[in-house]
Residue frames relative to the residue before (quaternion, step in Angstrom):
aa qw qx qy qz dx dy dz
X 1.0000 0.0000 0.0000 0.0000 0.00 0.00 0.00
X 0.3039 -0.7248 0.5882 0.1905 3.54 -1.29 0.46
X 0.3994 -0.6987 0.5418 0.2422 3.55 -1.12 0.72
X 0.1677 -0.7619 0.6204 0.0804 3.56 -0.86 1.04
X 0.3431 -0.7674 0.4973 0.2147 3.62 -0.45 1.12
X 0.5639 -0.5847 0.4566 0.3630 3.53 -1.15 0.59
X 0.2096 0.7758 -0.5708 0.1685 3.57 -0.88 0.91
X 0.4012 -0.6626 0.5706 0.2727 3.53 -1.37 0.16
X 0.0034 0.8079 -0.5867 0.0550 3.57 -0.91 0.92
X 0.5221 -0.5996 0.4929 0.3535 3.55 -1.32 0.18
X 0.1349 -0.8034 0.5791 0.0305 3.55 -0.50 1.25
X 0.7767 0.3181 -0.2486 0.4834 3.55 -1.13 0.70
X 0.2125 -0.7631 0.5967 0.1283 3.54 -1.35 -0.05
X 0.3124 -0.7339 0.5744 0.1843 3.55 -1.15 0.70
X 0.6401 0.6042 -0.2875 0.3774 3.58 1.28 -0.18
X 0.7585 0.3840 -0.2073 0.4839 3.61 1.19 -0.23
X 0.8451 -0.1248 0.1253 0.5045 3.64 -0.18 -1.23
X 0.6459 -0.5778 0.3338 0.3709 3.60 -1.05 0.73
X 0.6707 0.5299 -0.3158 0.4119 3.60 0.93 -0.83
X 0.6360 0.5261 -0.3291 0.4587 3.60 1.27 -0.20
X 0.6195 0.5880 -0.3186 0.4110 3.57 1.27 -0.33
X 0.6324 -0.1983 -0.7423 -0.0987 1.48 -2.22 1.20
X 0.5554 -0.5147 0.4998 0.4205 3.55 -1.30 0.19
X 0.1053 0.8077 -0.5637 0.1369 3.57 -0.77 1.03
X 0.5545 -0.6004 0.4394 0.3727 3.57 -1.14 0.44
X 0.0046 0.7704 -0.6372 0.0226 3.57 -1.10 0.78
X 0.2009 -0.7939 0.5668 0.0901 3.57 -1.13 0.61
X 0.1107 -0.7635 0.6312 0.0802 3.54 -1.23 0.59
X 0.3934 -0.6453 0.5905 0.2831 3.52 -1.28 0.48
X 0.6626 -0.5033 0.3612 0.4210 3.57 -1.19 0.39
X 0.1109 0.7776 -0.6103 0.1024 3.59 -0.94 0.95
X 0.4032 -0.6842 0.5456 0.2675 3.53 -1.33 0.04
X 0.0279 -0.7878 0.6152 0.0116 3.57 -1.20 0.58
X 0.5929 -0.5908 0.4142 0.3576 3.56 -1.13 0.70
X 0.5181 -0.6544 0.4609 0.3016 3.54 -1.05 0.77
X 0.7934 0.1434 -0.0659 0.5879 3.60 1.14 -0.60
X 0.5972 -0.4951 0.4495 0.4429 3.57 -1.26 0.11
X 0.5908 -0.5412 0.4567 0.3867 3.57 -1.26 0.40
X 0.3031 -0.7823 0.5241 0.1467 3.57 -0.78 1.04
X 0.6851 -0.4513 0.3687 0.4370 3.53 -1.32 0.14
X 0.6538 0.5169 -0.3217 0.4493 3.58 0.93 -0.85
X 0.6574 0.5064 -0.3074 0.4657 3.58 0.97 -0.83
X 0.6779 0.4842 -0.2941 0.4686 3.57 0.93 -0.88
X 0.6127 0.5556 -0.3461 0.4428 3.58 1.06 -0.70
X 0.6270 0.5268 -0.3341 0.4666 3.58 1.04 -0.75
X 0.6235 0.5419 -0.3182 0.4651 3.57 1.02 -0.85
X 0.6813 0.4771 -0.2861 0.4758 3.58 0.87 -0.95
X 0.6263 0.5475 -0.3344 0.4429 3.58 0.99 -0.80
X 0.7176 0.4538 -0.2479 0.4666 3.56 0.92 -0.93
X 0.8058 0.3325 -0.1447 0.4681 3.58 0.85 -0.97
X 0.3717 -0.7261 0.4963 0.2973 3.59 1.12 -0.56
X 0.2693 0.8044 -0.4943 0.1900 3.56 1.24 0.35
X 0.1690 -0.7502 0.6335 0.0860 3.56 -1.07 0.87
X 0.3849 -0.7750 0.4597 0.1996 3.57 -0.58 1.15
X 0.6978 -0.4524 0.3598 0.4231 3.52 -1.36 0.26
X 0.6653 0.5083 -0.3101 0.4504 3.59 0.89 -0.90
X 0.6779 0.4844 -0.2882 0.4720 3.58 1.01 -0.79
X 0.6550 0.4983 -0.3075 0.4775 3.60 1.11 -0.64
X 0.3038 -0.7886 0.4887 0.2167 3.56 1.13 -0.54
X 0.1764 0.8272 -0.5148 0.1399 3.54 0.86 0.95
X 0.7476 0.3315 -0.1953 0.5413 3.59 1.19 -0.32
X 0.8378 -0.2356 0.0978 0.4827 3.56 0.40 1.24
X 0.7664 -0.3336 0.1850 0.5168 3.58 1.03 0.67
X 0.6246 -0.5587 0.3838 0.3879 3.60 -1.13 0.61
X 0.4989 0.6277 -0.4887 0.3441 3.54 -0.99 0.88
X 0.1972 -0.7737 0.5927 0.1059 3.53 -1.32 0.04
X 0.5625 -0.6084 0.4573 0.3229 3.51 -1.36 0.28
X 0.0795 -0.7941 0.6025 -0.0013 3.55 -0.87 1.03
X 0.1735 -0.7559 0.6227 0.1039 3.56 -0.85 1.00
X 0.2453 0.7648 -0.5488 0.2317 3.57 -0.61 1.17
X 0.5279 -0.5387 0.5183 0.4030 3.52 -1.37 -0.02
X 0.1233 -0.8394 0.5274 0.0464 3.56 0.21 1.28
X 0.7878 0.1679 -0.0641 0.5892 3.56 1.10 -0.73
X 0.7547 -0.3905 0.2712 0.4520 3.58 -1.24 -0.33
X 0.6779 0.5246 -0.2954 0.4218 3.59 1.13 -0.52
X 0.8093 -0.2214 0.1950 0.5079 3.52 -1.12 -0.76
X 0.5647 -0.5751 0.4672 0.3635 3.53 -1.27 0.41
X 0.0039 0.8056 -0.5911 0.0392 3.58 -1.15 0.60
X 0.5511 -0.5815 0.4838 0.3522 3.52 -1.38 0.20
X 0.0744 0.7592 -0.6465 0.0133 3.54 -1.16 0.71
X 0.3671 -0.6754 0.5849 0.2587 3.53 -1.14 0.69
X 0.1389 -0.7990 0.5836 0.0405 3.56 -0.68 1.16
X 0.4267 -0.7104 0.5011 0.2494 3.57 -0.61 1.15
X 0.8471 0.2011 -0.1559 0.4665 3.54 -1.00 0.89
X 0.4899 0.6673 -0.4396 0.3485 3.59 1.25 -0.03
X 0.0957 0.7854 -0.6057 0.0841 3.58 -1.02 0.80
X 0.7492 -0.3683 0.2880 0.4692 3.56 -1.33 -0.11
X 0.6325 0.5595 -0.3373 0.4162 3.60 1.10 -0.59
X 0.7577 0.1733 -0.1067 0.6201 3.58 1.22 -0.56
X 0.0924 -0.9067 0.4039 0.0785 3.55 0.79 1.09
X 0.8190 0.1501 -0.1043 0.5439 3.62 1.02 -0.52
X 0.8117 -0.1151 0.0116 0.5725 3.55 0.99 0.92
X 0.6459 -0.5739 0.3428 0.3687 3.54 -1.14 0.58
X 0.6566 0.4919 -0.3222 0.4724 3.60 1.16 -0.37
X 0.6111 0.5616 -0.3499 0.4344 3.59 1.24 -0.21
X 0.1726 -0.7712 0.6052 0.0957 3.55 -1.29 0.41
X 0.5684 -0.6233 0.4191 0.3359 3.56 -1.00 0.84
X 0.6982 0.5034 -0.2955 0.4144 3.60 0.96 -0.81
X 0.5545 0.5562 -0.4217 0.4531 3.58 1.24 0.20
X 0.7493 0.2140 -0.1471 0.6092 3.57 1.33 -0.23
X 0.0103 -0.8720 0.4894 -0.0049 3.57 0.87 0.99
X 0.7593 0.3905 -0.2059 0.4780 3.60 0.97 -0.81
X 0.4724 0.6183 -0.4684 0.4186 3.57 1.23 0.40
X 0.5952 -0.5533 0.4190 0.4051 3.61 -1.14 0.43
X 0.4682 -0.6345 0.5234 0.3228 3.57 -1.05 0.70
X 0.0619 -0.7811 0.6212 0.0155 3.58 -1.05 0.82
X 0.7084 0.4028 -0.3538 0.4590 3.57 -1.33 0.09
X 0.5154 0.5900 -0.4444 0.4344 3.56 1.05 0.83
X 0.3563 -0.7479 0.5269 0.1901 3.55 -0.98 0.88
X 0.7305 -0.4177 0.3061 0.4451 3.53 -1.32 0.07
X 0.6702 0.4941 -0.3092 0.4594 3.59 0.93 -0.82
X 0.6114 0.5400 -0.3484 0.4617 3.59 1.11 -0.60
X 0.6466 0.5088 -0.3128 0.4746 3.57 1.00 -0.85
X 0.6520 0.5086 -0.3135 0.4668 3.58 0.97 -0.82
X 0.6522 0.5190 -0.3170 0.4524 3.58 0.98 -0.83
X 0.6415 0.5078 -0.3230 0.4757 3.58 0.97 -0.81
X 0.6582 0.5210 -0.3149 0.4430 3.56 0.87 -0.95
X 0.6571 0.5065 -0.3147 0.4611 3.60 0.92 -0.87
X 0.6381 0.5260 -0.3186 0.4633 3.58 1.01 -0.83
X 0.7124 0.4472 -0.2407 0.4843 3.56 1.02 -0.82
X 0.4867 -0.6714 0.4294 0.3577 3.58 1.26 -0.04
X 0.5882 0.5521 -0.3555 0.4720 3.55 1.19 0.60
X 0.2954 -0.7157 0.5920 0.2240 3.55 -1.25 -0.50
X 0.5380 -0.5575 0.4862 0.4042 3.55 -1.30 -0.08
X 0.4982 -0.6339 0.4990 0.3177 3.56 -1.13 0.63
X 0.4789 -0.6024 0.5367 0.3460 3.55 -1.20 0.46
X 0.6629 -0.4884 0.3647 0.4347 3.57 -1.24 0.26
X 0.6501 0.5161 -0.3244 0.4536 3.58 0.96 -0.84
X 0.6518 0.5010 -0.3170 0.4730 3.60 0.92 -0.86
X 0.6578 0.5255 -0.3192 0.4351 3.56 0.88 -0.94
X 0.6903 0.4730 -0.2954 0.4610 3.59 0.84 -0.92
X 0.6109 0.5425 -0.3488 0.4591 3.58 1.03 -0.74
X 0.6706 0.4919 -0.2930 0.4716 3.56 0.95 -0.89
X 0.6610 0.5320 -0.3108 0.4283 3.59 0.94 -0.90
X 0.6562 0.5305 -0.3183 0.4321 3.58 1.04 -0.71
X 0.3231 -0.8084 0.4604 0.1733 3.59 1.21 -0.20
X 0.7085 -0.4512 0.2608 0.4759 3.58 1.14 0.51
X 0.5449 0.6039 -0.4088 0.4138 3.61 1.25 -0.08
X 0.2940 -0.7669 0.5504 0.1502 3.56 -1.08 0.69
X 0.8848 0.0416 -0.0458 0.4618 3.55 -0.80 1.10
X 0.4563 0.6844 -0.4615 0.3323 3.61 1.19 0.23
X 0.5559 -0.6185 0.4397 0.3393 3.57 -1.13 0.63
X 0.8008 0.2364 -0.0943 0.5422 3.57 0.94 -0.89
X 0.6455 -0.5414 0.3714 0.3903 3.56 -1.23 0.33
X 0.7384 0.3799 -0.2052 0.5180 3.58 1.27 -0.34
X 0.7854 -0.2388 0.1533 0.5501 3.61 1.22 0.02
X 0.6879 -0.5094 0.3498 0.3807 3.57 -1.21 -0.45
X 0.6864 0.4094 -0.2978 0.5220 3.61 1.23 0.09
X 0.5552 -0.6417 0.4172 0.3255 3.57 -1.01 0.82
X 0.7872 0.2796 -0.1444 0.5304 3.57 0.98 -0.81
X 0.1506 -0.7223 0.6646 0.1183 3.50 -1.34 0.48
X 0.8212 -0.0612 -0.0158 0.5672 3.58 -0.58 1.17
X 0.6727 -0.5326 0.2664 0.4391 3.57 0.98 1.02
X 0.6416 0.4801 -0.3315 0.4980 3.59 1.18 0.47
X 0.3468 -0.7058 0.5748 0.2264 3.57 -1.06 0.79
X 0.2720 -0.8200 0.4818 0.1463 3.63 -0.40 1.16
X 0.6483 0.4393 -0.3385 0.5217 3.57 0.88 1.00
X 0.4824 -0.6542 0.5000 0.2988 3.56 -1.23 0.47
X 0.2092 0.7581 -0.5830 0.2041 3.55 -0.09 1.34
X 0.6241 -0.5131 0.4174 0.4158 3.58 -1.33 -0.03
X 0.0699 -0.7815 0.6198 0.0136 3.54 -0.67 1.14
X 0.6049 0.4935 -0.3978 0.4819 3.53 -0.50 1.23
X 0.6410 -0.5009 0.4064 0.4160 3.55 -1.27 -0.38
X 0.2080 -0.8042 0.5476 0.1008 3.58 -0.07 1.30
X 0.6677 -0.2775 -0.6896 -0.0401 1.61 -1.78 1.81
X 0.4403 0.7580 -0.4058 0.2587 3.57 1.27 0.25
X 0.8169 0.0427 0.0197 0.5749 3.57 0.88 -0.91
X 0.1298 -0.7945 0.5929 0.0211 3.53 -1.11 0.75
X 0.4695 -0.7029 0.4621 0.2685 3.57 -0.66 1.14
X 0.6894 0.4902 -0.2780 0.4552 3.58 1.03 -0.79
X 0.6339 -0.5471 0.3327 0.4338 3.60 1.25 -0.06
X 0.5596 -0.6422 0.4381 0.2871 3.53 -1.33 0.36
X 0.6038 0.6097 -0.3531 0.3729 3.57 1.19 -0.38
X 0.4266 -0.6617 0.5562 0.2660 3.54 -1.17 0.68
X 0.5717 -0.1202 -0.8051 -0.1032 1.57 -2.32 0.96
X 0.4386 -0.6686 0.5313 0.2799 3.54 -1.23 0.49
X 0.5665 0.5628 -0.3897 0.4587 3.59 1.22 -0.32
X 0.2557 -0.7368 0.6012 0.1741 3.54 -1.31 0.29
X 0.6415 -0.4929 0.3815 0.4472 3.62 -1.17 0.29
X 0.5419 -0.6099 0.4535 0.3587 3.58 -1.02 0.72
X 0.8150 0.2344 -0.2123 0.4855 3.55 -1.24 0.61
X 0.3241 0.7453 -0.5135 0.2755 3.58 1.04 0.77
X 0.7349 0.3084 -0.1963 0.5712 3.57 1.29 -0.25
X 0.6767 -0.4975 0.3499 0.4148 3.55 -1.27 0.28
X 0.4984 -0.6518 0.4712 0.3238 3.62 -1.08 0.60
X 0.5224 -0.6076 0.4799 0.3573 3.54 -1.27 0.27
X 0.7803 -0.3842 0.2300 0.4366 3.56 -1.29 -0.09
X 0.6879 0.4333 -0.2832 0.5088 3.58 1.22 -0.30
X 0.5620 -0.6271 0.3791 0.3837 3.60 1.26 0.17
X 0.5005 0.6548 -0.4128 0.3878 3.58 1.20 0.52
X 0.2714 -0.7739 0.5587 0.1235 3.55 -0.97 0.94
X 0.8653 0.1750 -0.1057 0.4577 3.55 -1.27 0.57
X 0.2833 0.7417 -0.5570 0.2438 3.58 0.99 0.67
X 0.7424 0.2655 -0.1604 0.5939 3.55 1.24 -0.51
X 0.8227 0.1821 -0.1540 0.5161 3.58 -0.84 0.99
X 0.6697 0.4671 -0.4225 0.3936 3.52 -1.45 -0.08
X 0.7534 -0.2698 0.1750 0.5736 3.64 0.36 -1.15
X 0.5115 -0.5496 0.5539 0.3598 3.52 -1.28 0.48
X 0.2040 -0.7925 0.5634 0.1136 3.59 -1.13 0.53
X 0.4864 -0.6575 0.5042 0.2773 3.53 -0.99 0.96
X 0.1238 -0.7460 0.6459 0.1051 3.55 -1.19 0.65
X 0.6200 -0.5482 0.4102 0.3831 3.57 -1.31 0.11
X 0.5859 0.6223 -0.3515 0.3820 3.58 1.26 -0.35
X 0.2250 -0.7606 0.5984 0.1128 3.56 -0.95 0.96
X 0.0577 0.7946 -0.6021 0.0518 3.57 -1.13 0.58
X 0.5148 -0.6047 0.4910 0.3581 3.59 -1.18 0.43
X 0.6206 -0.5405 0.3871 0.4157 3.61 -1.15 0.35
X 0.0981 -0.7750 0.6191 0.0798 3.54 -1.17 0.56
X 0.5394 -0.6246 0.4608 0.3265 3.55 -1.16 0.63
X 0.1549 0.8019 -0.5516 0.1693 3.56 -0.32 1.25
X 0.2711 0.7602 -0.5407 0.2372 3.57 0.08 1.27
X 0.5313 -0.1744 -0.8290 -0.0077 1.55 -2.13 1.30
X 0.0802 -0.8064 0.5859 0.0079 3.54 -1.11 0.66
X 0.4256 -0.6772 0.5362 0.2697 3.54 -1.15 0.67
X 0.6177 0.5549 -0.3396 0.4419 3.60 1.30 -0.05
X 0.4916 0.6832 -0.4326 0.3231 3.59 1.22 -0.11
X 0.1115 0.7793 -0.6077 0.1045 3.57 -0.70 1.10
X 0.5719 -0.6197 0.4141 0.3427 3.54 -1.11 0.60
X 0.6843 0.4667 -0.2865 0.4815 3.57 1.25 -0.27
X 0.3622 0.7286 -0.5090 0.2808 3.61 1.19 0.21
X 0.3176 -0.7448 0.5607 0.1735 3.55 -0.98 0.89
X 0.3560 -0.7329 0.5359 0.2212 3.58 -0.85 0.94
X 0.4728 0.6338 -0.4654 0.3976 3.56 0.40 1.25
X 0.6827 -0.4525 0.3547 0.4509 3.54 -1.28 0.19
X 0.0094 -0.7999 0.5998 -0.0200 3.56 -0.97 0.86
X 0.6159 -0.5303 0.4190 0.4048 3.52 -1.30 -0.21
X 0.4601 -0.6538 0.5203 0.3003 3.55 -1.03 0.75
X 0.1262 -0.7690 0.6236 0.0613 3.55 -0.93 0.95
X 0.1776 -0.8106 0.5571 0.0315 3.55 -1.07 0.81
X 0.7510 0.4928 -0.3001 0.3212 3.51 -1.36 0.34
X 0.4169 -0.6987 0.4945 0.3058 3.58 1.13 -0.34
X 0.2443 -0.7794 0.5629 0.1265 3.57 -1.27 0.06
X 0.7271 -0.3983 0.3330 0.4491 3.52 -1.36 -0.23
X 0.6427 0.5131 -0.3258 0.4663 3.60 1.27 -0.10
X 0.5410 0.6097 -0.4162 0.4030 3.61 1.19 -0.12
X 0.0322 -0.8214 0.5669 -0.0539 3.56 -0.78 1.07
X 0.6032 -0.5884 0.3962 0.3647 3.61 -1.06 0.67
X 0.7123 0.4496 -0.2684 0.4675 3.60 1.04 -0.67
X 0.7778 0.3517 -0.1637 0.4945 3.60 1.19 -0.19
X 0.8233 -0.0345 0.1125 0.5553 3.55 0.37 -1.29
X 0.1007 -0.8355 0.5397 0.0242 3.57 -0.02 1.28
X 0.3224 0.7753 -0.4793 0.2553 3.54 0.78 1.04
X 0.4108 0.6707 -0.4958 0.3683 3.55 1.14 0.68
X 0.5105 0.6205 -0.4015 0.4394 3.56 0.84 1.09
X 0.6183 -0.5672 0.3821 0.3873 3.63 -1.07 0.53
X 0.6834 0.5038 -0.2991 0.4355 3.62 0.98 -0.78
X 0.5447 0.6555 -0.3986 0.3387 3.60 1.14 -0.53
X 0.0293 0.7890 -0.6120 0.0455 3.54 -1.10 0.73
X 0.0167 -0.7612 0.6483 0.0022 3.52 -1.21 0.67
X 0.4291 -0.6615 0.5402 0.2940 3.56 -1.34 0.05
X 0.1485 -0.7719 0.6130 0.0794 3.55 -0.88 0.97
X 0.0938 -0.8152 0.5701 0.0399 3.57 -0.98 0.81
X 0.8035 0.1522 -0.0539 0.5729 3.59 1.06 -0.71
X 0.6140 -0.5391 0.4069 0.4083 3.61 -1.19 0.34
X 0.0175 0.7804 -0.6243 0.0310 3.55 -1.12 0.77
X 0.6245 -0.5585 0.4066 0.3643 3.55 -1.35 0.10
X 0.7435 0.3846 -0.2374 0.4928 3.62 1.20 0.04
X 0.6256 0.4894 -0.3579 0.4910 3.60 1.22 0.44
X 0.0361 0.7686 -0.6374 0.0411 3.56 -0.91 0.99
X 0.2877 -0.7522 0.5551 0.2079 3.58 -1.08 -0.66
X 0.1208 -0.7220 0.6645 0.1500 3.50 -1.42 0.12
X 0.4462 -0.7130 0.4840 0.2414 3.58 -1.21 0.42
X 0.1993 -0.7390 0.6309 0.1271 3.51 -1.33 0.42
X 0.0823 -0.7829 0.6134 0.0632 3.55 -1.31 0.11
X 0.5283 -0.5923 0.4957 0.3527 3.52 -1.23 0.49
X 0.5204 -0.6168 0.4818 0.3413 3.54 -1.19 0.49
X 0.2007 0.7790 -0.5683 0.1730 3.58 -0.67 1.09
């Protein structure tokens, strides 16, 4: 874990989407947060020890399974609910978590993230803590690394490069996630705060109208959910520019692009 010093920072943004407004001062006390999202290997150890059964495996929302965004057919990529899909088979029934051990665990719900955190003696970060950590000590910048999307003509995060959802520079094959710490850390030594997977926070909120979004699915529940932060591998410059610390969405069900990391009080 990395220690995030207590400080005041500019939270939110007036330059992108309504749900991020207004930009305003916010403060955090010193806390700790995981350097990376929880990986498949880490989550597998938790399940081995505790016997935890995830929301997707229990089938609390219309039968066991989860939402997978992929090129299912010859055309554009899209969301589909896949019966029986879970973290153990993250991108189809023929796939296995242990073939991508160092990728972020996905197809986990808010309660699964909370259960893991409690087992690890940690907790989920609040939205304010998460954004403070993601900014890496920078003040008022659009991105976790500064005010420009690219550095040396390269985007330093795992996002969708191409014309979402029709074409993808990285290819059509799953997985769309990448191993954690595939890019440089931010100023606080944290990896993947932007892109790769959205991350659950401890903060609850009612749904808000936020379009266009890479989180829009036909199975979204119009109810209070957990605030997710950081954007994912589905965020694209032509569609959903939520690969930024200020970006926020509401998560309600397990999907192939939501994971989490843990936080803890300083002690």
